[in-house]
ZAMARTI-327496 format. One record per residue (C-alpha): residue in one letter; y, x, z. Coordinates in steps of 0.001 Angstrom, whole numbers, padded with zeros to 6 digits, always signed. Last residue first. Example, Ala and Ser with C-alpha at 12.3 -4.5 7.8 and 13.67 -1.06 7.14 Angstrom:
residues 2
S-001060+013670+007140/A-004500+012300+007800/
***
This chain:
residues 634
D+014626-018393-019317/F+012368-016030-017338/V+010462-014464-020225/K+013500-014175-022504/R+015433-012603-019627/W+012676-009991-019339/S+013461-008678-022804/E+017227-008641-022190/V+016897-006909-018830/S+015094-004056-020538/T+011755-002590-019516/L+009701-003356-022637/E+012677-002611-024896/P+013275+000862-023484/L+009520+001639-023440/A+008731+000775-027071/A+009259+004286-028450/K+007120+005782-025702/Y+004386+003238-026368/Q+004292+003917-030085/E+004433+007708-029741/V+001498+007732-027352/L-000387+005317-029614/R-000048+007668-032582/P-001376+010632-030591/W-004271+008507-029203/E-005517+007119-032541/Q-008535+009368-033112/S-009606+009514-029490/L-009175+005768-029102/R-011273+005150-032239/R-014158+007196-030862/Y-013770+005358-027569/D-013954+001979-029285/H-016948+002783-031501/A-019062+004262-028707/A-018192+001347-026429/R-019105-001223-029103/T-022488+000384-029675/A-023216+000506-025935/L-022052-003098-025534/E-024346-004408-028259/R-027299-002274-027173/F-027137-003389-023520/V-026565-007017-024530/K-029830-006910-026489/P-031681-004978-023757/D-030772-007574-021071/R-031317-006512-017455/R-030508-009330-015057/R-027890-009322-012307/F-027819-012284-009919/A-024424-012310-008186/V-023651-012598-004465/G-020456-013651-002714/S-018084-013185+000217/G-019387-009822+001410/D-016081-008030+000894/A-017446-005581-001671/N-019568-008019-003676/S-023243-008729-003029/V-025971-007806-005497/T-029010-009912-006430/A-031357-007833-008511/S-033037-007726-011905/D-035017-005425-014186/L-034737-002441-011897/N-034715+001329-012354/G-031075+001388-013476/L-030113-000350-010248/M-031025+002811-008337/F-029350+005345-010609/W-026363+003005-010886/L-025660+002679-007188/S-025512-000775-005581/A-026053+000483-002029/N-022573-000277-000661/A-022640-003772-002146/P-025874-004801-000459/I-028958-005124-002694/N-031525-007927-002764/V-034652-006978-004737/Q-036789-008012-007719/P-034723-011069-008452/R-036555-014236-009571/D-036010-016135-012781/A-035213-013290-015175/S-037502-010917-013296/A-040574-012870-014395/P-040144-011658-017987/D-040525-007992-016875/P-037894-006096-018819/A-038597-004479-022204/R-038572-000691-022140/L-035770+001679-023127/N-033928+000835-019904/H-036747+002323-017837/L-036453+005608-019688/I-032783+005853-018727/A-033546+004934-015116/K-036283+007585-014877/G-033843+010194-016066/A-031341+009067-013445/R-033961+009203-010674/A-034898+012731-011749/A-031259+013789-011897/I-030635+012370-008408/K-033724+014187-007167/A-032495+017466-008616/P-029023+016917-007165/H-030440+016438-003624/V-029152+013262-001975/P-031442+010518-003243/P-030454+006947-002372/R-032604+005003+000142/L-032393+001476-001250/M-035495+002071-003355/Q-037570+003014-000307/E-036352-000039+001584/A-037238-002298-001347/R-040770-000898-001449/V-041154-001483+002281/M-039622-004959+002058/D-041976-006248-000628/F-040545-006585-004125/T-040452-010117-005537/P-037080-011133-004154/P-036558-014640-002705/P-035214-017279-005125/F-031415-017561-005240/E-028922-019572-003151/R-030117-017691-000061/A-028487-014609-001575/S-025149-016064-000436/P-021891-017677-001567/L-022711-017803-005296/F-021154-015494-007853/Q-021151-015524-011647/A-019847-012199-012962/D-023311-010611-013239/T-024409-013701-015180/Y-022290-012845-018223/Q-020446-015159-020637/K-018037-016418-017985/R-016580-012912-017763/V-015085-013139-021240/E-013345-016418-020418/Q-011930-014901-017228/V-010461-012045-019245/D-008698-014455-021597/P-007345-016472-018664/L-005974-013223-017158/A-004419-011923-020386/T-002559-015149-021200/A+000641-015138-019111/L+001687-011511-019584/K-000149-011319-022897/D+002871-012260-025003/F+004966-009681-023147/L+002445-006942-023867/R+001982-007899-027526/E+004253-005283-029120/P+002852-002427-027051/G-000046-001596-029394/A-003352-003142-030457/M-004950+000027-029066/F-004204-001176-025530/D-005794-004543-026320/E-008911-002788-027613/L-009251-000632-024508/A-008709-003589-022208/K-011331-005558-024152/L-013664-002596-023705/E-013144-002627-019950/I-013601-006413-020069/A-017040-006038-021643/L-017991-003181-019317/T-017301-005373-016305/S-019202-008324-017752/Y-022242-006144-018469/E-022557-004764-014962/M-026337-004302-015320/S-026045-001137-013191/M-027393+001139-015946/L-024963-000403-018412/R-021991-000045-016088/K-022922+003551-015237/F-023200+004546-018905/A-019966+002797-019846/S-018078+004525-017017/R-019367+007990-017863/A-018706+007584-021579/G-015208+006268-020937/Q-014280+009009-018492/A-015548+011714-020843/L-013788+010196-023839/L-010585+009706-021855/T-010629+013307-020658/K-011270+014657-024133/R-008399+012615-025573/M-005824+013050-022813/D-003694+015766-024371/Y-001592+016524-021309/P+002022+015782-020372/S+000960+012396-018967/H+003833+009941-018665/L+003964+007239-021308/A+000504+007419-022846/G-001055+007920-019432/M+000742+004910-017977/I-000368+002758-020901/L-003953+003976-020553/R-003876+003294-016827/N-002530-000174-017639/R-005419-001091-019908/V-008116+000210-017563/H-006810-001114-014239/F-005742-004386-015857/Y-009221-005090-017215/V-010824-003944-013958/T-008851-006674-012163/W-011436-009225-013309/D-014037-007882-010864/K-016055-004662-010746/T-013851-001796-009551/D-011458-004299-007977/N-013931-005591-005420/K-011627-005272-002450/D-012641-004206+001022/T-011751-000551+000441/W-008360-001849-000697/P-007410-002328+002935/E-005803-005721+003688/H-002204-005070+004670/W-000273-004313+007867/V+003234-003170+007077/A+004896+000199+007551/S+008017+002218+008286/G+007217+004807+010941/P+006324+007319+008258/L+008455+007109+005085/T+006810+007370+001659/V+009530+009012-000427/T+009777+008353-004166/P+011872+010721-006258/V+014755+009784-008590/D+015484+012593-011054/H+015418+010242-014085/A+011893+011454-014958/L+011100+010660-011321/A+012131+007062-011971/R+009594+006789-014790/L+006859+008166-012555/S+007974+005774-009816/Y+007812+002817-012190/E+004409+003802-013542/A+002930+003967-010040/D+004243+000537-009039/D+003304-001156-012312/C-000125+000482-012154/K-002021-002733-011399/I-000888-006322-012002/F+000701-008416-014787/L+001620-005300-016848/P+005040-006368-018162/L+006656-002969-017433/P+009017-002771-014495/L+012811-003081-014887/G+015192-000320-015905/V+015638+003251-014676/K+019427+003333-014285/E+020163-000229-013138/V+017043-000151-010975/V+018127+003155-009429/S+021685+001963-008805/R+020369-001033-006886/P+018590+001286-004483/F+014886+000462-004450/L+012802-000322-001355/C+009006-000580-001209/M+006650-002688+000863/W+003201-003842-000361/W+004658-002383-003556/G+002499+000706-003442/N+004349+003988-003208/Y+004720+006723-005798/T+004422+010457-006333/S+004178+011311-002653/D+005216+014300-000541/I+003648+014693+002904/R+005454+016498+005725/K+002954+018169+008059/H+002670+016634+011531/L-000165+014157+010945/A-002798+016864+010379/R-002349+018128+013929/T-003704+014978+015553/E-003343+015387+019341/R+000315+014371+019598/L-000048+011478+017143/S-002815+009960+019221/H-006519+009941+018353/E-008784+006975+019111/G-006332+004073+019192/F-004253+005884+016609/D-007105+005375+014141/H-006549+007342+010925/N-007824+005687+007752/V-006559+008416+005425/V-004576+011545+006298/A-002391+013000+003575/G-002592+016763+003034/P-002214+016527-000726/A-001328+012912-001603/R-004140+010380-001635/R-005370+009388-005057/W-004158+007700-008204/M-005930+008397-011474/I-004292+009266-014756/T-006812+012110-015229/A-004490+015046-015895/L-001463+013193-014510/D-003061+012890-011075/V-000914+010138-009581/I+000100+010560-005947/E-000328+008685-002697/G+000941+008734+000883/M-000129+007813+004402/S-002523+004981+003550/H-004814+003237+006020/L-003122+003989+009331/R-005467+002321+011817/S-004386+000574+015037/K-004512-002808+013314/A-008145-002833+012296/Q-008335-005738+009822/L-004696-005528+008718/N-005016-001773+008187/L-001614-000085+008213/M+000055+000802+004942/Q+003022+003149+004652/S+006476+002194+003481/G+008177+003387+000319/V+011792+004420-000101/I+012854+005021-003710/V+015441+007776-003614/P+019102+008112-004591/K+020611+011460-003588/A+021252+012990-000163/S+019684+009921+001407/A+021481+008360+004384/R+021753+004814+003027/A+018184+004997+001706/F+016918+006046+005143/M+018982+003348+006818/N+017506+000538+004709/S+013963+001832+005056/R+014362+001996+008830/L+015921-001462+009085/I+013143-003008+007006/S+010491-001256+009085/D+012121-002883+012107/P+010627-006208+010988/E+006986-005115+011483/L+005473-007390+008862/A+001947-008695+008441/I+001124-008595+004752/D-000329-010988+002185/D+002854-011935+000292/D+003621-008380-000765/L+007170-007183-000116/L+009775-005688-002464/L+013078-004471-001008/I+016108-004422-003300/Q+019145-002390-002239/D+022898-002745-002789/V+023135-006548-002761/T+026385-008239-001731/G+028360-005005-001899/P+027256-004548-005473/S+027118-007972-007154/T+024426-010608-007410/N+022986-012531-010359/E+021863-009856-012798/I+020935-006929-010543/S+019277-008924-007794/E+017859-011667-009992/Y+016134-009083-012192/L+014720-007105-009254/A+013353-010297-007688/R+011946-011505-011011/T+010421-008077-011593/F+008434-008540-008401/G+006952-011781-009674/G+006273-010611-013211/S+004737-007337-012021/G+002669-009094-009383/G+001196-011516-011861/L+003092-013644-014359/N+001762-016915-012967/G+004283-019502-014079/Q+007600-019855-012286/E+009086-021396-009150/I+012064-019514-007745/V+012660-019899-004016/E+016079-018716-002828/L+016602-017861+000826/R+019866-016226+001932/E+021547-019602+002259/G+019739-020230+005524/L+017198-017641+006640/V+016276-019271+009957/K+016598-022861+008727/K+014650-022130+005562/A+011867-020540+007583/E+011657-023632+009806/A+011707-025892+006752/F+008810-023860+005338/R+006720-024450+008459/E+004611-027367+007169/H+004163-025757+003754/E+005247-027923+000810/R+008119-025620-000173/I+005465-022888-000385/K+004098-024512-003513/R+000419-024912-004315/N+000086-024328-008076/G+001014-020694-007586/Q+003775-018499-009007/D+006392-018720-006255/A+008858-015870-006847/V+010582-015700-003461/F+014048-014148-003429/V+015591-013380-000043/K+019275-012480-000115/S+021845-010858+002218/V+019524-008898+004492/V+021415-006329+006617/D+022530-008609+009475/L+019315-010633+009250/V+017395-007502+010217/A+019608-006862+013252/Q+019202-010508+014219/E+015470-009931+014547/E+012876-012659+014122/G+014276-013982+010833/L+012351-011662+008548/A+009213-012546+010504/L+009694-016208+009559/L+009736-015294+005879/S+006614-013170+006320/A+004820-016054+008052/V+005877-018341+005182/C+004226-015988+002701/D+001027-015593+004686/D+000528-019317+005277/L+001354-020277+001682/R-000828-017783-000121/N-001148-019761-003370/F+000397-017012-005525/T+003327-015171-004005/T+005988-012682-005029/I+008426-011555-002357/G+011797-009921-003038/V+014171-008977-000220/A+017790-008396-001219/I+019324-005767+001029/K+022871-004883+002039/Q+024361-001391+002161/V+026978-000236+004669/P+027849+003443+004412/L+026393+005365+007375/P+028201+005577+010709/E+028625+009141+012008/D+026570+011350+014311/A+023306+009645+013377/L+021410+007846+016121/W+017824+007542+017373/V+017612+004535+019680/A+016350+003491+023115/D+017431-000019+024078/T+015846-000102+027540/V+013599+002162+029603/L+012776+000982+033149/L+011382+003611+035508/S+008942+002890+038340/Q+009095+004648+041680/N+006905+007137+043565/E+006600+009725+040798/T+007597+008876+037225/F+007584+010764+033937/V+008859+009437+030588/D+008153+011247+027332/F+010434+011688+024335/W+009902+012136+020622/L+010790+014286+017620/W+008421+014896+014699/G+007395+017872+012569/G+007033+019007+008992/D+007991+021505+006323/E+011783+021406+006548/F+011932+020501+010260/P+013623+023505+011874/A+017239+022431+011183/L+017004+018811+012365/T+019253+019476+015367/L+019134+017401+018526/R+021716+015597+020663/F+020204+014113+023828/E+021930+011122+025391/L+021137+009333+028649/T+022600+006002+029733/A+022411+004944+033358/A+021385+001674+035004/K+022602+001038+038545/K+020889+000993+041934/E+017813+003184+041400/A+019446+005357+038778/H+018334+008846+039698/V+016858+010078+036410/P+016206+013767+035877/A+016942+015217+032441/G+014969+017047+029804/Q+015402+019151+026707/L+013501+020808+023883/H+009804+021231+024728/V+007804+022452+021714/V+004446+020973+020623/D+002194+022650+018029/G+001148+020201+015320/N+000927+022652+012411/P+004219+021403+010949/K+005893+022048+014333/S+006379+019346+016931/R+009399+018287+018920/Y+009861+017316+022512/V+012311+015482+024776/E+011691+014970+028499/V+012897+012011+030576/R+012406+012249+034321/G+011832+009863+037232/A+013741+007209+039137/G+014835+003653+038419/R+016970+002363+035571/V+017247+003871+032123/T+019318+003290+028984/L+018353+005394+026023/R+020142+007504+023412/L+018429+010100+021250/T+021028+011790+019091/V+020317+013079+015618/H+021627+016126+013793/D+021487+017240+010137/V+021641+013850+008379/R+022382+014194+004658/T+018926+012888+003768/W+015709+013878+001963/R+014231+016968+003570/K+015709+016768+007088/W+015101+013010+007395/Y+011525+013474+006224/S+010957+016365+008650/A+012377+014404+011587/P+009879+011553+011538/F+011174+010125+014879/A+008373+009121+017243/N+008536+005406+018021/F+006456+003545+015422/Y+003537+005968+015125/S+003629+007105+018733/A+005039+010116+020543/F+006741+007710+022961/S+004782+009252+025797/V+004013+007713+029171/R+003451+009852+032245/A+002665+008009+035449/S+003009+008106+039224/P+004996+004857+039420/P+004842+002330+036561/V+006772+002686+033271/E+008778-000474+032593/V+009389-001264+028936/E+012362-002730+027061/R+013298-003220+023418/R+010655-005674+022193/S+010691-007304+025607/T+009238-006882+029116/V+006482-004429+028226/H+004864-003398+031514/S+003258+000019+031243/H-000501+000327+031588/V-001753+003629+032946/N-005399+004524+033705/E-006319+005172+030063/P-003341+007469+029576/E-000508+005948+027527/D+000840+006724+024065/L+003040+003733+023267/Y+004046+001919+020054/L+001177+002379+017585/P-001208+002669+020553/R-000358-000990+021426/V-001556-002412+018089/D-005128-003071+019261/L-003820-005176+022156/P-003279-008013+019695/D+000337-008971+018974/R+001530-012374+020203/D+003685-010945+022986/R+005356-008558+020545/P+004699-004820+020741/L+007502-002401+021659/I+010377-000873+019716/V+012434+002316+019792/R+015156+001786+017212/Q+015551+004094+014229/L+018516+005378+012246/V+021110+003571+014343/R+024526+004824+013212/D+025541+001690+011313/A+024538-000458+014282/D+027002+001342+016591/T+025424+001636+020001/S+028084+001767+022688/G+028316+004731+025032/P+027572+005522+028649/K+027846+009075+029920/S+024605+010384+031386/S+024503+013471+029211/A+021655+015782+028310/Q+022543+019343+027326/E+022796+020076+023613/A+019819+020992+021498/M+018342+024061+019790/
***
């Protein structure tokens, strides 16, 4: 299985280093520690630097952690690497043991070596095959001590031979997030190894508050030097900002200077070594692949929020990949004890919070669609897959990002882009006749919006539908105007007008006992059906005039279910992140107008779908061409 351990010293060639073993930074909260070290509760190793840790006497510390275990199954499946070598420098006394896991999480001991290096540091090497890792499994090492401590320094996972050198252009798009964006730029400069592979940093600054004005921008500029190029442009959304980085990389740099383009969100916390890992994975790949990074929860930093995602082409909805674990807390359950984390997960696409593209892939597949936000990442990977370029979401490469569970994007202005862009993606990539599915989805959504008094949300859903049916010719024109247009629509409806707190509104008329009973949602299907039927009948009657001035009840976001709201005439409802409250009022006239419009629009969509599919497919080459985007940027 593996060769005998060696204590012969050797130099670490940067082009062989697939993954460095890393430790938390001094400024990191203690919550992140389980991502780097798996320690018993009564053991606390002394982290002396990002590359060095001292394990105390009488302890066992495992490096079977999110950032330090080696995701062997992904390297076996997608790269040319068939053996790896674990190399580490040690000083003190103890043992080092190397393990692997099976796809079902069973642990197998591979090799071990005693350490007697009290006076002089020694280097250990363990050469390991990747042969048994097709379906899953990780590699890692544990350190054991008895009556002395053991210092572990500069541990790395190495390829047998140096990989071809490929340089990265980093692309960040930002809109008025100066602190976050500058923090990401500074993080890029923390590690010399990262600077060695990053040749350009493009920042598409789309806000009215410019990052050049930030108090620490000069510091970031000094660290990054000539690599950094800030491009100020109008607000073209995430797709316009990220496309600018891709465009600049393939149009204004040459191969050898830029061979990969790495897209980063502006609102992330960066683990710099993730850049090195993505870079090396793409360099080692058996054929070109898009390398995505996973998402850790910025609010609860020991949690893995997203492990991998796919697009269901029958419904054009994104969801977690088969077998993917969601919201896993490494602080509660380690990698070793969580069997579900050992199976290899295959993804359809990766979010652009952090995603790397080989230059050759962008030149082959084209640029993103002009979608402003939403679905541009998923559509691009689907298009790449049609060119035989898969997307791999690589464990151990990750950023911390706000979880989407705290976003309000099922009810706010982003709904427009969700709906329109899903339709575009479906027209381009779904092999199925979507008409019945779209009718069912549309009817269900319209019904729930109307029952919930979410009139603004339904109005922009229908605008999205109508803009999609207007055809692909206006997509570039709408890149800068769609958001202002959507905001104008939302201004017409009170459910889109938020105040900071329910205290800004009159107190509710229902007593607390009655409100509590209403906020208790039914669970049994028969009771849900009864409540739904009651809601429909309620909406046929005129609302209580007093409810227009004073809400009947205050409702938290997680309780704002349609079959409950449908039995009310008014309510104050908080948004998903708790930052605002809207006063929703039942309006029979608006109800009828939107219901009629929805029926008409979805009937028309069903009739015109085959023609629209052909239109969008025919327009795709022009919509994604360098020439078309050049007109936007010039």
